[in-house]
Structures are given as structure tokens and as C-alpha cells.
N, C-alpha and C positions, 0 to 999 in steps of 0.2 A: 538744692542739689550741690554736692561738693565739687570743688574746682577740678579735681583730677578726672571726674566723669565727663565734665564739659570738654576738657582737652581730649580725652579719649574719644568722645563722641565726635568732636571736630575732626580728629584724625581719621576716624572711620568714614565720616561723610566725605572728606577729601579723597580718601582712597576709593570709596564707592563711585564718586564723581569721575575720578580718573579711569577706573575700570569701564564705566558706562561710556565715557567719551572715546576710549580706545575701541570699544566694541562698535560704536556708531561709525567711527572713522574706518574701521576695518570692513564693516558690512556695506557701507554706502557704495563703494565701487562695484562690489558684487551685485548689489541690487540694480545699479545702473546698467551693468552689462546684461543682466537678465532682462531688463526692460527693453534695451536696444535689440536683443535677440527676438523678443516677443513682437516688437514693432516691425522688425524685418519679416517675421513669419506672417503677421497680419497684412503687411503690404503685399507679400506674395499671394496670399489668399484673395485679397481684393483684386489683384491683377488677374488671377485665374478666374474669379467670378465675372469680371468684366469681359474677358475673352469668351466665356461661355454665354454670357448675355448677348454679345454681338453675334455669335454664331447662331444662337436661337432666333434672334431677330431676322437674320438672313434666311434661315429655314422657314420661318413664318411668312416672310415676304414671297419666297418661292412657292409655298403652298397657296397663298392668295392668288398668285399669277396662274397657277395650274387650275384653281377653282374658277377663276374668271374665264380661262380658255374653255373649260368644260361647259360653262354656262353659255358662252357664245356659240359653241357647237350645238348645244341643245336648242337655242333660240333659232339658229339657222335650220335645223331639222324641223322644228315646229312651223316655221315660215314655209318651208317646202311642202309639208303636209297640208297646211292651209291652202296653198296655191293649187295643189292637186285636187283637194276636195272642192275648191271653188270651181275649177275647170270641169270637174265631173258633175257638179250640181248646177252649174250655170245654165245649161240648156233647159233643164226643168224649171229653173226660176224664171227664165225668159218666157217660157210657155205659160207659166202660171200668171205672170204679170200681164201678158197679152190677153189671156183669157179673162182676167179680172177686169181689165180696161175695156175689152170688147163687149163684155156682158153688161157693163155699166152704162 
């Protein structure tokens, strides 16, 4: 390869290197600003998601308390029904038990 092509090639390589270095130096701050903005947006989304999760957790806890209260009311109603049935059936049971023991 002749010497003048080598010099021309070297000059072109140096110029290309200079252009690419300038482009990288120019683009780097823009890329960094974009990444900073995106990280700020991501942080805000994460904070919003956290608030929603905390609110949902409180709502679920409230629902659990309401369900527990309803179950307690149902249990008290069932106990009341059992007591009334026992009071109603008790005289018959006493008579049946006495008849069974008396016959035996």
C-alpha cells in the first residue's frame, strides 16, 4: 500500500475518532439526565404503589374485623337458639329419662 494512502487513512481514522469522541461527550450528559428523570419517575411510582398497598392492607384489616364481628353475632344468635330449644325440650327429656329409669 502506498505511503500517501496510509497517511490519508490515519487522518481519516483520527478525524473519525474525534467525531465519535465528540458525539459521546455530547450524548453522555443527555443520557444521564434522561436516566435521572426516569429514576425520579420510577421512585414516584414506587411511592404511589406503596401508599396503595398500605391503604389496601388497612381496608383488608377492616374487612376482617367486620367479618369477625358478624361471626360473633351469629354465634351468639345460635347460642340463644340452642338455649331456647333446650328450655323447650328439657321437660320432655326429663320425663323421658324418668320413664326410662322407672321402667328399668
